[in-house]
C-alpha positions as CSV (number, residue, x, y, z in Angstrom):
1,X,0.0,0.0,0.0
2,X,2.9,2.4,0.7
3,X,3.9,2.4,-2.9
4,X,0.3,3.5,-3.9
5,X,0.5,6.4,-1.5
6,X,3.9,7.3,-3.0
7,X,2.4,7.2,-6.5
8,X,-0.6,9.2,-5.3
9,X,1.5,11.9,-3.7
10,X,3.8,12.2,-6.7
11,X,0.8,12.5,-9.0
12,X,-0.7,15.2,-6.8
13,X,2.6,17.2,-6.7
14,X,3.2,16.8,-10.4
15,X,-0.4,17.8,-11.2
16,X,-0.1,20.9,-9.0
17,X,3.2,21.8,-10.6
18,X,1.9,21.5,-14.2
19,X,-1.3,23.3,-13.3
20,X,0.7,26.2,-11.9
21,X,2.5,26.5,-15.3
22,X,-0.6,26.1,-17.5
23,X,-0.4,29.7,-18.8
24,X,3.2,29.1,-19.7
25,X,2.5,25.9,-21.7
26,X,-0.5,27.6,-23.4
27,X,1.8,30.5,-24.5
28,X,4.4,28.0,-25.7
29,X,1.8,26.3,-28.0
30,X,1.3,29.7,-29.8
31,X,4.9,30.5,-30.4
32,X,7.2,29.1,-33.1
33,X,10.7,27.9,-32.1
34,X,13.2,25.1,-32.3
35,X,12.2,21.6,-31.2
36,X,13.0,20.8,-27.6
37,X,13.2,17.7,-25.5
38,X,11.6,17.7,-22.1
39,X,12.9,18.3,-19.5
40,X,16.2,19.6,-20.9
41,X,14.6,21.8,-23.7
42,X,17.2,22.9,-26.2
43,X,20.0,22.2,-23.8
44,X,21.7,19.6,-26.0
45,X,22.2,22.2,-28.7
46,X,24.0,24.5,-26.3
47,X,26.3,21.6,-25.1
48,X,27.1,20.3,-28.6
49,X,28.0,23.5,-30.5
50,X,28.8,26.8,-28.9
51,X,30.1,28.4,-32.1
52,X,26.9,29.6,-33.6
53,X,23.9,28.1,-31.8
54,X,23.0,31.1,-29.6
55,X,23.0,33.4,-32.6
56,X,21.3,31.1,-35.0
57,X,18.9,29.1,-32.9
58,X,16.1,31.6,-33.1
59,X,17.0,33.2,-36.5
60,X,14.5,31.1,-38.7
61,X,11.5,32.0,-36.6
62,X,9.2,35.1,-36.5
63,X,9.0,37.4,-33.5
64,X,8.1,36.5,-30.8
65,X,9.5,32.9,-30.7
66,X,10.3,30.5,-28.0
67,X,13.4,28.8,-26.7
68,X,13.4,26.2,-23.9
69,X,16.5,26.0,-21.6
70,X,15.7,23.1,-19.3
71,X,12.3,23.8,-17.8
72,X,12.7,27.6,-18.4
73,X,10.8,29.1,-21.2
74,X,12.4,32.1,-22.9
75,X,10.3,34.3,-25.1
76,X,12.6,35.9,-27.7
77,X,11.6,39.2,-29.3
78,X,13.5,40.7,-32.2
79,X,11.0,43.0,-34.0
80,X,11.8,46.7,-33.2
81,X,8.2,47.6,-32.6
82,X,7.8,44.8,-30.2
83,X,11.1,45.7,-28.6
84,X,9.9,49.2,-28.0
85,X,6.8,47.9,-26.3
86,X,8.8,45.7,-24.0
87,X,11.5,48.2,-23.1
88,X,8.9,50.9,-22.3
89,X,6.7,48.6,-20.1
90,X,6.9,48.8,-16.3
91,X,6.0,45.1,-16.3
92,X,9.4,44.3,-17.9
93,X,11.7,46.7,-16.2
94,X,13.2,44.0,-13.9
95,X,16.2,42.1,-15.1
96,X,15.9,38.3,-15.6
97,X,17.0,35.8,-13.0
98,X,19.9,34.9,-15.2
99,X,21.6,38.1,-14.2
100,X,22.3,36.7,-10.7
101,X,25.0,34.7,-12.5
102,X,26.8,38.0,-13.2
103,X,26.4,39.1,-9.6
104,X,28.9,36.5,-8.6
105,X,31.7,38.7,-10.0
106,X,30.2,42.1,-10.7
107,X,28.1,42.4,-7.5
108,X,25.0,44.5,-7.4
109,X,26.1,47.4,-9.6
110,X,24.1,49.1,-12.4
111,X,24.6,46.1,-14.7
112,X,22.9,43.6,-12.4
113,X,20.8,45.5,-9.8
114,X,17.1,46.1,-10.2
115,X,14.0,47.9,-8.9
116,X,14.2,51.0,-6.7
117,X,17.9,50.4,-5.9
118,X,18.9,50.6,-9.6
119,X,16.7,53.7,-10.2
120,X,18.2,55.6,-7.2
121,X,21.8,54.7,-8.0
122,X,21.4,55.5,-11.7
123,X,20.2,58.9,-10.9
124,X,23.1,59.5,-8.5
125,X,25.8,58.3,-10.9
126,X,24.3,59.9,-14.1
127,X,26.3,63.1,-13.7
128,X,29.6,61.1,-13.8
129,X,29.0,60.5,-17.5
130,X,27.7,63.9,-18.5
131,X,29.2,65.7,-21.5
132,X,31.1,68.1,-19.1
133,X,32.6,65.2,-17.2
134,X,33.5,63.2,-20.4
135,X,35.3,66.4,-21.6
136,X,37.4,66.4,-18.5
137,X,38.3,62.7,-19.0
138,X,39.3,63.0,-22.7
139,X,43.0,63.8,-21.9
140,X,43.1,60.3,-20.3
141,X,41.6,58.7,-23.3
142,X,44.2,60.4,-25.5
143,X,47.1,59.4,-23.2
144,X,46.2,55.7,-23.3
145,X,45.3,55.7,-27.0
146,X,48.8,57.0,-27.6
147,X,50.3,54.3,-25.5
148,X,48.2,51.7,-27.3
149,X,49.5,52.9,-30.7
150,X,53.1,52.4,-29.5
151,X,52.3,48.9,-28.2
152,X,51.2,48.0,-31.7
153,X,54.5,49.0,-33.3
154,X,55.8,45.5,-32.9
155,X,53.4,44.3,-35.5
156,X,54.2,46.9,-38.2
157,X,54.8,45.1,-41.6
158,X,54.2,41.8,-39.9
159,X,51.6,39.0,-40.2
160,X,48.0,39.2,-39.1
161,X,47.6,39.5,-35.3
162,X,44.7,39.4,-32.8
163,X,44.4,42.9,-31.4
164,X,42.0,42.0,-28.6
165,X,44.6,41.0,-25.9
166,X,46.3,44.4,-26.3
167,X,43.0,46.2,-26.2
168,X,41.9,44.4,-23.1
169,X,45.0,45.6,-21.3
170,X,44.8,49.1,-22.6
171,X,41.2,49.7,-21.8
172,X,41.6,48.2,-18.4
173,X,44.5,50.6,-17.7
174,X,42.4,53.5,-19.0
175,X,39.5,52.6,-16.7
176,X,41.8,52.3,-13.7
177,X,43.4,55.7,-14.6
178,X,39.9,57.2,-14.9
179,X,38.9,55.8,-11.5
180,X,42.0,57.0,-9.7
181,X,43.5,59.8,-11.8
182,X,46.8,58.3,-10.5
183,X,48.1,55.0,-11.8
184,X,50.5,54.6,-8.9
185,X,48.1,55.2,-6.0
186,X,47.7,51.5,-5.1
187,X,50.2,48.7,-4.3
188,X,48.4,45.7,-5.7
189,X,49.5,44.3,-9.0
190,X,46.3,44.0,-10.9
191,X,47.7,43.0,-14.3
192,X,45.7,39.7,-14.2
193,X,42.3,41.3,-13.7
194,X,41.6,41.7,-17.4
195,X,42.2,38.0,-17.8
196,X,39.9,37.3,-14.8
197,X,37.1,39.4,-16.4
198,X,37.3,37.5,-19.7
199,X,37.4,34.1,-17.9
200,X,34.4,35.1,-15.7
201,X,32.3,35.8,-18.8
202,X,33.3,32.4,-20.3
203,X,32.3,30.6,-17.1
204,X,29.1,32.7,-16.7
205,X,27.9,31.8,-20.2
206,X,28.8,28.2,-19.6
207,X,26.6,28.2,-16.5
208,X,23.8,30.0,-18.4
209,X,23.7,27.4,-21.2
210,X,24.0,24.4,-18.9
211,X,20.5,24.2,-17.3
212,X,21.5,22.0,-14.3
213,X,24.1,24.6,-13.3
214,X,21.3,27.0,-12.7
215,X,20.7,25.2,-9.4
216,X,23.0,26.6,-6.7
217,X,23.2,23.4,-4.8
218,X,24.8,21.8,-7.9
219,X,26.8,24.7,-9.1
220,X,28.4,25.4,-5.7
221,X,30.0,22.0,-5.8
222,X,31.8,22.6,-9.1
223,X,35.4,23.7,-9.8
224,X,33.9,26.6,-11.8
225,X,32.3,28.1,-8.7
226,X,35.6,27.9,-6.8
227,X,37.4,29.5,-9.7
228,X,34.9,32.4,-9.8
229,X,35.1,32.9,-6.0
230,X,38.9,33.1,-6.2
231,X,38.8,35.7,-9.0
232,X,36.2,37.7,-7.2
233,X,38.3,37.8,-4.0
234,X,41.2,39.3,-6.0
235,X,38.9,42.0,-7.6
236,X,37.4,42.8,-4.2
237,X,40.8,43.1,-2.5
238,X,42.0,45.5,-5.2
239,X,38.9,47.7,-5.1
240,X,38.8,47.7,-1.3
241,X,42.4,48.8,-1.0
242,X,42.0,51.7,-3.4
243,X,38.6,52.6,-1.8
244,X,40.2,52.8,1.6
245,X,42.9,55.2,0.5
246,X,40.5,57.3,-1.4
247,X,37.9,57.5,1.3
248,X,40.4,58.8,3.8
249,X,41.6,61.5,1.4
250,X,38.1,62.6,0.4
251,X,36.7,62.7,3.9
252,X,39.7,64.7,5.0
253,X,39.2,67.1,2.1
254,X,35.4,67.5,2.8
255,X,36.0,68.1,6.5
256,X,38.8,70.6,6.1
257,X,37.7,72.2,2.8
258,X,41.3,72.2,1.5
259,X,42.8,70.6,-1.5
260,X,46.3,69.2,-1.9
261,X,48.5,70.6,-4.7
262,X,47.9,67.6,-6.9
263,X,44.1,67.8,-6.4
264,X,44.2,71.5,-7.3
265,X,45.8,70.6,-10.7
266,X,43.3,68.1,-11.8
267,X,39.5,67.2,-11.8
268,X,38.4,64.7,-9.2
269,X,38.5,61.1,-10.3
270,X,35.4,59.0,-10.8
271,X,36.2,57.1,-7.6
272,X,36.5,60.4,-5.6
273,X,33.2,61.5,-6.9
274,X,31.6,58.2,-6.0
275,X,33.1,58.4,-2.5
276,X,31.8,62.0,-2.2
277,X,28.3,60.8,-3.1
278,X,28.5,58.0,-0.6
279,X,29.8,60.3,2.2
280,X,26.9,62.8,1.7
281,X,24.2,60.1,1.2
282,X,25.4,56.9,3.0
283,X,21.8,55.7,3.4
284,X,21.5,55.5,-0.4
285,X,25.0,54.6,-1.5
286,X,26.9,52.4,1.0
287,X,30.5,51.4,0.8
288,X,29.6,47.9,-0.5
289,X,27.4,49.6,-3.2
290,X,30.4,51.7,-4.2
291,X,32.6,48.6,-4.5
292,X,30.0,46.8,-6.6
293,X,29.7,49.8,-9.0
294,X,33.4,50.1,-9.4
295,X,33.8,46.4,-10.2
296,X,30.9,46.7,-12.6
297,X,32.5,49.6,-14.3
298,X,35.8,47.7,-14.7
299,X,34.1,44.4,-15.8
300,X,31.5,45.9,-18.1
301,X,33.6,48.5,-19.9
302,X,36.6,46.2,-20.6
303,X,35.0,43.7,-23.0
304,X,32.4,46.0,-24.6
305,X,34.8,48.8,-25.4
306,X,37.6,46.5,-26.6
307,X,35.1,44.6,-28.8
308,X,33.8,47.8,-30.5
309,X,37.3,49.1,-31.2
310,X,38.5,45.7,-32.5
311,X,35.5,45.1,-34.8
312,X,35.7,48.6,-36.2
313,X,39.4,48.2,-37.0
314,X,38.5,44.9,-38.8
315,X,35.9,46.7,-40.9
316,X,38.2,49.6,-41.8
317,X,40.9,47.0,-42.7
318,X,38.5,45.1,-44.9
319,X,37.1,48.2,-46.7
320,X,40.1,50.5,-47.6
321,X,38.0,53.0,-49.5
322,X,36.0,53.6,-46.3
323,X,39.2,53.8,-44.3
324,X,40.4,56.5,-46.7
325,X,37.3,58.6,-46.0
326,X,37.8,58.2,-42.3
327,X,41.4,59.4,-42.4
328,X,40.5,62.3,-44.6
329,X,37.9,63.4,-42.1
330,X,40.3,63.0,-39.1
331,X,42.9,65.2,-40.8
332,X,40.4,67.8,-41.8
333,X,39.2,68.1,-38.2
334,X,42.7,68.0,-36.5
335,X,44.6,70.1,-39.0
336,X,48.3,70.1,-37.8
337,X,47.3,68.6,-34.4
338,X,48.2,65.0,-33.6
339,X,46.1,64.6,-30.5
340,X,42.4,64.6,-29.9
341,X,40.1,66.0,-27.2
342,X,36.3,65.8,-26.7
343,X,35.6,68.6,-29.1
344,X,37.6,67.0,-31.8
345,X,36.0,63.6,-31.2
346,X,32.5,65.1,-31.4
347,X,33.2,66.5,-34.9
348,X,34.2,63.1,-36.3
349,X,30.8,62.3,-37.8
350,X,31.8,59.9,-40.5
351,X,33.9,57.9,-38.1
352,X,30.9,57.8,-35.8
353,X,28.8,56.4,-38.7
354,X,31.4,53.7,-39.3
355,X,31.4,52.9,-35.5
356,X,27.7,52.7,-35.3
357,X,27.5,50.5,-38.4
358,X,30.1,48.2,-36.8
359,X,28.0,48.1,-33.6
360,X,25.0,47.3,-35.7
361,X,26.6,44.3,-37.3
362,X,28.4,43.1,-34.2
363,X,26.2,44.1,-31.3
364,X,28.5,44.4,-28.3
365,X,25.7,43.0,-26.1
366,X,23.7,40.8,-28.4
367,X,20.9,39.9,-26.0
368,X,19.4,41.4,-22.8
369,X,16.9,39.6,-20.6
370,X,13.9,40.8,-18.7
371,X,11.5,39.2,-16.2
372,X,7.7,39.9,-16.3
373,X,6.5,41.1,-13.0
374,X,2.9,40.8,-14.1
375,X,1.0,39.5,-17.1
376,X,2.1,41.5,-20.2
377,X,0.1,41.8,-23.4
378,X,2.1,41.8,-26.6
379,X,-0.3,42.1,-29.5
380,X,-2.6,39.1,-29.3
381,X,-0.4,37.2,-26.9
382,X,-0.4,37.4,-23.1
383,X,3.0,36.7,-21.6
384,X,2.4,35.5,-18.0
385,X,4.1,36.8,-14.9
386,X,7.6,35.4,-14.1
387,X,8.5,34.6,-17.7
388,X,11.9,35.4,-19.0
389,X,11.9,37.6,-22.1
390,X,15.0,37.7,-24.3
391,X,15.4,40.9,-26.3
392,X,17.6,40.2,-29.4
393,X,19.5,43.3,-30.2
394,X,21.6,41.3,-32.6
395,X,18.6,40.3,-34.8
396,X,16.9,43.7,-34.6
397,X,20.2,45.2,-36.0
398,X,20.0,42.9,-39.0
399,X,16.3,43.0,-39.7
400,X,15.9,43.4,-43.5
401,X,12.7,45.4,-43.1
402,X,14.6,48.2,-41.4
403,X,18.0,48.1,-43.0
404,X,18.9,48.6,-46.7
405,X,21.8,46.2,-46.6
406,X,21.4,44.3,-43.4
407,X,24.4,41.9,-43.7
408,X,26.8,44.4,-45.3
409,X,29.1,47.0,-43.8
410,X,27.4,50.1,-45.1
411,X,28.0,53.3,-43.0
412,X,25.4,55.2,-45.0
413,X,22.8,53.4,-42.9
414,X,23.6,56.2,-40.4
415,X,23.4,59.2,-42.7
416,X,21.0,61.7,-41.1
417,X,18.3,61.2,-43.7
418,X,18.4,57.4,-43.2
419,X,18.2,57.6,-39.4
420,X,15.1,59.8,-39.5
421,X,13.2,57.3,-41.6
422,X,14.1,54.3,-39.4
423,X,12.3,52.9,-36.3
424,X,14.1,54.2,-33.2
425,X,14.4,50.7,-31.8
426,X,16.0,49.2,-34.9
427,X,19.3,50.3,-33.5
428,X,19.8,50.0,-29.7
429,X,23.4,49.2,-29.0
430,X,23.0,50.6,-25.5
431,X,19.8,48.9,-24.7
432,X,16.6,50.9,-24.2
433,X,13.9,52.1,-21.8
434,X,14.6,52.9,-18.2
435,X,17.6,50.6,-18.0
436,X,19.4,52.2,-21.0
437,X,23.1,52.5,-20.5
438,X,24.0,55.9,-19.1
439,X,27.5,56.1,-20.6
440,X,26.8,56.7,-24.3
441,X,28.7,60.0,-24.5
442,X,31.6,58.4,-22.6
443,X,31.6,55.4,-24.9
444,X,31.5,57.2,-28.2
445,X,34.2,59.6,-27.1
446,X,36.7,56.9,-25.9
447,X,36.0,54.8,-29.0
448,X,36.5,57.6,-31.4
449,X,39.7,58.8,-29.7
450,X,41.2,55.3,-29.8
451,X,40.1,54.7,-33.4
452,X,41.4,58.0,-34.6
453,X,44.8,57.5,-33.1
454,X,45.0,54.0,-34.6
455,X,44.1,55.1,-38.1
456,X,46.3,58.2,-37.9
457,X,49.3,56.1,-37.3
458,X,48.6,52.8,-39.2
459,X,47.1,51.6,-42.4
460,X,44.9,48.6,-41.6
461,X,44.4,45.7,-44.0
462,X,42.5,42.4,-44.1
463,X,41.0,40.2,-46.8
464,X,38.0,39.2,-44.6
465,X,34.7,40.9,-45.4
466,X,31.6,40.7,-43.2
467,X,30.4,37.6,-44.9
468,X,33.7,35.8,-44.2
469,X,33.5,36.2,-40.4
470,X,32.3,33.3,-38.4
471,X,30.8,34.6,-35.1
472,X,30.3,33.1,-31.7
473,X,28.4,34.7,-28.8
474,X,28.5,34.4,-25.0
475,X,28.1,37.6,-23.1
476,X,29.4,39.4,-26.2
477,X,29.8,38.7,-29.9
478,X,33.2,37.8,-31.2
479,X,34.8,36.3,-34.3
480,X,35.7,32.6,-33.9
481,X,39.2,33.2,-35.3
482,X,40.0,36.4,-33.4
483,X,40.1,40.1,-34.3
484,X,42.7,39.8,-37.0
485,X,44.2,42.3,-39.4
486,X,47.6,43.6,-40.5
487,X,49.1,47.0,-40.0
488,X,51.8,49.1,-41.7
489,X,52.9,52.6,-40.8
490,X,50.9,55.4,-42.3
491,X,52.7,58.2,-44.1
492,X,51.2,61.6,-45.0
493,X,50.4,61.6,-48.7
């Protein structure tokens, strides 16, 4: 008889579980999508082939479509009109549960936090990335762009090389200099942190695509978890040390109202400004919040900024006639000067068109995920509460109904007359809605200053066009074979 009771209890529990998910299953029957195998969904596809599965799995289907990862239903949206509805809805302003994977390393900074906390902190930190502040940072961008150009000299007239490792190091140094305004104000050797960030993204995506690792009681027993914890400890130690030194200086300055000679000669660093905010509003921005925001800034900026620069270099290398137009514009703007500031960068409109076209083709962040906090109506469909919605920036950027040449490198897509005719959510490299990235001016400025310095000094060449590039995607999009091109010294003609 005991086995009958066991069967009965299992049946009751299973029935209750399935009944609680009835809206989910009803929605799934109405959506197109790849075949899945209960209970693992499309998990085998992720395990068998990382190279293109995440980009291609939903491509053949109309928007919205479905994708099962284990028992989790993802509703994927890639139509710009639908994306606008989602981004602007309060029912989808919360980041998906998947982002807790990123919290392991990044903490609860602007990338991963949600709700009222995100809203308050975004408002506090927004002034750090204003046009005025970016103007004050531009000399740092130029300094590190010049150093980066010198690092590349070893490859002049040589074979193809992968520029990404050099960019990772350079952008990391730039970010640290931006935070501190003093490269020598800490004692910890942080040269391995860029490698840690890259490795964390790899491990994070591996956990995301392996459905059983979503369960903490399994994941916490893996070697990956131990590796992430070790890397997080190094990052925390570094940030805590520089925080401690800076807090002491800032508090002393605020209490005495006096500046040191070095402080009088420069604008306050980003870290000093964050500490000032925390000191004046500790109930809103705690020390742990500040640490999380700093780690997020380091982690989020490194891969995204490096990727945008590297891909743009590849495109200019592959299309020399476009590279010629870029260098002509740069020389027209600079005249006899050889360095750039914010004003110069803001005048490089054709370079910005090339940069945006690159970010369209190779979306730095190809997907973002939201969680429904209530039932959400999308056209004739109702997406139930607690469903994960994947927003495919990558596919929207290549939607043929919105782009004249969706799979080609065509900077004229961003000519003013073309932009005014296009749906505003057909191009969203910095996401959209209330969680839109607050560092757009900062990003475009550092990208243009680095790119202008590279093109001023080197002619880039590569035989690979857009159609020749095989892409892979985890947290970001990257070419399978690396960011490859050749360089030779550029001489004034």
